[in-house]
C-alpha positions as CSV (number, residue, x, y, z in Angstrom):
1,N,-54.4,-38.1,7.3
2,K,-52.3,-38.1,4.1
3,L,-54.3,-40.8,2.5
4,F,-57.5,-38.6,2.3
5,V,-55.7,-35.4,1.3
6,E,-54.4,-34.5,-2.1
7,E,-51.2,-32.5,-1.8
8,T,-50.7,-29.2,-3.6
9,I,-48.1,-29.3,-6.4
10,G,-46.2,-26.3,-5.2
11,A,-43.5,-23.9,-6.2
12,E,-45.8,-22.0,-8.6
13,Y,-44.4,-18.5,-9.5
14,G,-41.4,-18.7,-7.2
15,E,-43.6,-19.9,-4.2
16,G,-41.2,-21.3,-1.4
17,F,-41.1,-22.2,2.2
18,E,-39.7,-20.7,5.5
19,T,-37.0,-22.1,7.4
20,F,-36.0,-20.8,10.9
21,R,-32.6,-19.4,11.7
22,T,-31.2,-17.7,14.8
23,D,-31.7,-14.3,13.3
24,G,-35.2,-15.0,12.2
25,P,-37.2,-16.8,9.4
26,L,-35.6,-17.2,6.1
27,K,-37.6,-17.5,3.0
28,V,-36.3,-20.3,0.6
29,D,-37.5,-20.6,-2.9
30,V,-36.3,-22.0,-6.1
31,D,-34.2,-19.1,-7.3
32,Y,-32.7,-18.8,-3.8
33,L,-31.5,-22.4,-3.8
34,N,-30.1,-22.3,-7.5
35,E,-28.0,-19.2,-6.5
36,K,-27.0,-20.3,-2.9
37,L,-26.0,-23.9,-3.9
38,Q,-23.7,-22.9,-6.7
39,D,-20.6,-25.2,-7.0
40,G,-17.5,-23.9,-5.4
41,F,-14.1,-23.7,-7.0
42,L,-12.9,-27.0,-5.6
43,H,-16.2,-28.7,-6.4
44,R,-16.1,-27.5,-10.1
45,I,-12.7,-29.1,-10.4
46,R,-14.1,-32.3,-9.0
47,Y,-17.0,-32.4,-11.0
48,A,-15.0,-31.6,-14.2
49,M,-13.2,-35.0,-13.6
50,K,-16.2,-36.9,-12.3
51,P,-19.5,-35.1,-13.9
52,D,-21.8,-37.6,-12.4
53,E,-21.1,-36.7,-8.9
54,A,-22.6,-33.2,-9.7
55,Y,-26.1,-34.6,-9.9
56,G,-28.6,-35.3,-7.2
57,L,-31.3,-37.9,-7.5
58,I,-34.7,-37.6,-5.7
59,F,-37.0,-40.6,-5.5
60,S,-40.7,-40.3,-4.7
61,W,-41.7,-43.0,-2.2
62,D,-45.1,-44.1,-3.6
63,N,-44.8,-46.5,-6.5
64,V,-41.1,-45.5,-7.1
65,V,-39.4,-47.1,-4.2
66,A,-42.2,-49.0,-2.8
67,G,-45.1,-50.7,-4.5
68,T,-47.9,-48.8,-2.6
69,R,-50.4,-49.4,-5.4
70,A,-50.7,-53.0,-4.5
71,V,-50.6,-52.2,-0.8
72,K,-53.6,-49.8,-1.3
73,R,-55.6,-52.6,-3.2
74,K,-54.8,-55.2,-0.5
75,A,-56.0,-52.8,2.2
76,W,-59.4,-52.0,0.3
77,E,-59.9,-55.8,-0.1
78,Q,-59.3,-56.5,3.6
79,L,-61.6,-53.6,4.6
80,A,-64.4,-54.8,2.0
81,S,-64.1,-58.4,3.4
82,E,-64.6,-56.9,7.1
83,E,-67.6,-54.9,6.0
84,G,-69.3,-57.4,3.6
85,K,-68.8,-55.1,0.6
86,D,-67.8,-55.7,-3.0
87,I,-65.2,-53.7,-4.8
88,P,-64.0,-53.7,-8.5
89,K,-60.9,-55.4,-9.5
90,E,-59.5,-52.5,-11.3
91,G,-60.3,-48.9,-12.0
92,D,-62.1,-46.8,-9.2
93,I,-60.2,-48.0,-6.2
94,Y,-57.1,-46.2,-7.3
95,T,-58.9,-42.7,-7.2
96,S,-59.2,-40.7,-3.9
97,A,-60.0,-42.7,-0.8
98,D,-62.9,-40.4,0.0
99,Y,-64.5,-41.2,-3.3
100,V,-64.1,-45.0,-2.9
101,L,-65.5,-45.0,0.6
102,H,-68.6,-43.1,-0.5
103,K,-69.2,-45.2,-3.6
104,F,-68.5,-48.6,-2.3
105,F,-68.8,-48.6,1.6
106,L,-71.4,-45.9,2.4
107,S,-74.8,-45.2,1.6
108,D,-76.8,-41.8,2.6
109,K,-77.9,-43.3,5.8
110,E,-74.4,-44.3,7.0
111,E,-72.5,-41.1,6.6
112,N,-71.8,-41.1,10.3
113,E,-69.7,-44.2,9.7
114,L,-67.2,-42.4,7.4
115,N,-64.6,-41.5,10.2
116,R,-64.6,-45.0,11.5
117,L,-64.0,-46.5,8.1
118,K,-61.3,-43.9,7.3
119,L,-59.5,-44.9,10.4
120,R,-59.8,-48.5,9.8
121,F,-58.5,-48.3,6.3
122,S,-55.6,-46.3,7.5
123,Q,-54.6,-48.8,9.9
124,I,-54.9,-51.7,7.4
125,Y,-52.9,-49.6,4.9
126,Y,-50.0,-48.6,7.2
127,D,-49.8,-52.1,8.8
128,N,-49.3,-53.6,5.2
129,L,-47.0,-51.0,4.2
130,L,-44.7,-51.4,7.1
131,R,-44.4,-55.2,6.2
132,L,-43.0,-54.5,2.8
133,A,-39.8,-56.3,2.2
134,K,-39.0,-55.8,-1.5
135,P,-38.7,-52.6,-3.5
136,I,-40.1,-51.9,-7.0
137,D,-38.4,-54.4,-9.5
138,G,-35.1,-53.2,-10.8
139,L,-34.7,-50.3,-8.3
140,K,-31.9,-51.9,-6.3
141,D,-29.8,-52.5,-9.3
142,W,-30.2,-49.0,-10.4
143,L,-29.3,-47.7,-7.0
144,E,-26.3,-49.9,-6.9
145,A,-25.2,-48.3,-10.2
146,V,-25.6,-44.8,-9.1
147,Y,-24.1,-45.7,-5.8
148,T,-20.9,-47.0,-7.7
149,A,-21.0,-43.6,-9.7
150,R,-21.1,-41.8,-6.3
151,I,-24.3,-39.9,-7.1
152,P,-26.1,-38.9,-3.9
153,C,-29.7,-39.9,-3.6
154,A,-32.8,-38.8,-1.5
155,V,-36.2,-40.3,-0.8
156,V,-39.3,-38.3,-0.1
157,S,-42.4,-39.4,1.7
158,S,-45.2,-38.3,4.0
159,L,-44.4,-41.3,6.3
160,D,-42.8,-40.5,9.7
161,R,-39.1,-40.9,9.9
162,R,-38.9,-43.9,12.3
163,N,-41.1,-46.1,10.1
164,M,-39.4,-44.9,6.9
165,L,-36.0,-45.9,8.2
166,K,-37.3,-49.4,9.3
167,V,-38.8,-50.0,5.9
168,L,-35.7,-48.9,4.0
169,E,-33.6,-51.1,6.3
170,R,-36.0,-54.0,5.7
171,M,-35.8,-53.6,1.9
172,G,-32.0,-53.4,2.1
173,L,-31.8,-49.8,0.7
174,S,-30.5,-47.7,3.8
175,K,-27.1,-47.2,2.4
176,Y,-28.2,-45.9,-1.0
177,F,-30.1,-42.8,0.4
178,Q,-27.9,-40.1,1.9
179,A,-30.9,-38.0,2.8
180,I,-34.8,-38.6,3.5
181,V,-37.6,-36.1,3.7
182,T,-40.3,-37.3,5.9
183,E,-43.5,-35.9,7.8
184,E,-41.3,-34.4,10.5
185,D,-39.9,-31.9,7.9
186,G,-43.1,-30.3,7.7
187,M,-43.2,-29.7,4.0
188,E,-46.8,-28.5,2.7
189,S,-46.5,-29.5,-1.0
190,I,-44.7,-32.1,-3.2
191,A,-42.5,-29.3,-4.7
192,H,-41.5,-28.2,-1.1
193,R,-40.4,-31.8,-0.4
194,F,-38.2,-31.8,-3.5
195,L,-36.6,-28.6,-2.6
196,S,-35.8,-29.8,1.0
197,A,-34.2,-32.9,-0.6
198,A,-32.0,-30.7,-2.8
199,V,-30.9,-28.9,0.4
200,K,-30.1,-31.9,2.3
201,L,-28.1,-33.3,-0.9
202,D,-26.4,-30.0,-1.3
203,R,-27.2,-29.8,-5.0
204,K,-29.0,-27.0,-6.5
205,P,-32.5,-27.9,-7.7
206,S,-31.4,-27.4,-11.5
207,K,-28.9,-30.3,-11.1
208,C,-31.5,-32.6,-9.4
209,V,-33.4,-35.4,-11.3
210,V,-36.8,-36.5,-9.8
211,F,-38.2,-40.1,-10.3
212,E,-41.9,-39.9,-10.2
213,D,-44.9,-42.1,-11.3
214,D,-47.5,-39.2,-11.1
215,P,-48.1,-36.3,-13.6
216,R,-48.5,-34.1,-10.5
217,G,-45.0,-34.9,-9.4
218,V,-43.5,-34.3,-12.8
219,T,-45.2,-30.8,-12.8
220,A,-43.8,-30.2,-9.2
221,A,-40.3,-31.3,-10.3
222,H,-40.4,-28.8,-13.2
223,N,-41.8,-26.1,-11.0
224,C,-38.3,-26.6,-9.0
225,T,-36.2,-26.4,-12.3
226,M,-35.5,-30.2,-11.8
227,M,-35.5,-32.9,-14.5
228,A,-38.1,-35.7,-14.2
229,V,-38.0,-39.4,-15.1
230,A,-41.4,-41.0,-15.1
231,L,-42.4,-44.6,-14.4
232,I,-45.2,-46.1,-16.4
233,G,-47.6,-47.9,-14.0
234,A,-50.0,-46.1,-12.0
235,H,-50.5,-43.8,-14.9
236,P,-50.1,-44.6,-18.7
237,A,-47.4,-43.2,-20.7
238,Y,-49.4,-40.6,-22.5
239,D,-50.1,-39.0,-19.0
240,L,-46.4,-38.7,-18.3
241,G,-45.4,-37.0,-21.6
242,Q,-44.1,-34.0,-19.9
243,A,-41.1,-35.8,-18.3
244,E,-37.8,-35.8,-19.9
245,I,-37.6,-39.6,-19.8
246,T,-40.5,-42.1,-19.6
247,V,-39.6,-45.8,-18.8
248,A,-41.4,-48.9,-18.0
249,N,-38.9,-50.0,-15.3
250,F,-35.5,-49.0,-13.9
251,S,-33.8,-51.8,-16.0
252,E,-34.2,-49.4,-19.0
253,L,-31.9,-46.7,-17.3
254,S,-28.2,-46.3,-17.3
255,V,-26.0,-43.6,-15.7
256,I,-25.3,-42.3,-19.2
257,N,-29.1,-41.3,-19.4
258,L,-28.3,-38.9,-16.6
259,R,-25.5,-37.2,-18.6
260,R,-27.5,-36.9,-21.6
261,L,-30.2,-35.1,-19.7
262,F,-28.0,-32.3,-18.9
263,A,-25.6,-32.4,-22.0
264,N,-27.6,-30.1,-24.4
265,N,-26.6,-26.8,-22.7
266,G,-23.8,-27.7,-20.4
267,S,-23.4,-27.3,-16.6
268,S,-25.6,-24.3,-16.6
269,F,-28.7,-25.9,-18.1
270,M,-32.0,-24.6,-16.6
271,D,-30.2,-21.9,-14.7
272,L,-31.7,-18.4,-15.0
273,Q,-29.7,-16.3,-17.5
274,R,-29.3,-12.6,-17.7
275,Q,-30.2,-11.3,-21.2
276,F,-28.0,-8.5,-22.4
277,I,-29.3,-6.1,-25.2
278,E,-26.7,-4.2,-27.0
279,T,-27.7,-0.4,-27.1
280,T,-25.2,0.6,-30.0
281,P,-24.2,-1.5,-33.0
282,P,-20.8,-3.0,-33.0
283,K,-18.1,-1.0,-34.7
284,R,-17.1,-2.5,-38.2
285,K,-13.5,-3.7,-38.3
286,L,-11.4,-2.7,-41.5
287,T,-9.4,-5.4,-43.0
288,I,-7.3,-5.8,-46.1
289,D,-10.2,-7.5,-47.8
290,T,-12.5,-4.8,-46.9
291,I,-10.2,-2.1,-48.4
């Protein structure tokens, strides 16, 4: 159950994942994708005229697309009501689910109840999640802006594909996402999901921007050579300082912000570069002034 497991960040030191081809397994990592997903000649011409289309946007599901923080609180409150327990109004309930169960629902004599409570909490949480009808405030307007600019978008989640499609349709967001990464994709870490999204968007990782609310997600994005835009909410701004942009909500963003992210070093920003070392000093050129 994903609610009780903290996913690894992933992509440290070039770590990748395997995808299976007819001629055998293929190891896919950050460097491989940055090399293989280079823009072709026609794409370079198109992106020169419409530079925004060269980017890919990757949205994390939790607290970026859907307000899962509120869903989790509602699930804990319902479980507490069923079990006759009290939980705090803030703070501890947003830590790991195992910690909350042990602190507020179990005593030493009730350890055998742990699996039952885990199952019940999961049922309540996913039932409430699948009833969500509204995305995070400001998200739809932002997606409409990038949709108009023809920037492809992907959403990544540990939900199963069928339920993900249902929730996106209920929220009215289906048309904005050209790719989704779900449980069926079998990714084992946060970074692997981001890399899988880059492949589905046909954009090299170094031209992708990840929207996250968690410092671990920001680290995973940087491990993939991606940019990161962090939303303040589940974590305060000082915990998200590693992100290139930190905002309180989507209304603070504009498409020009994406251009500025990549403006400092041109189209090859964050690409691996070969360093050339001159073995002999350059010859001095004689000019009229020198003579």
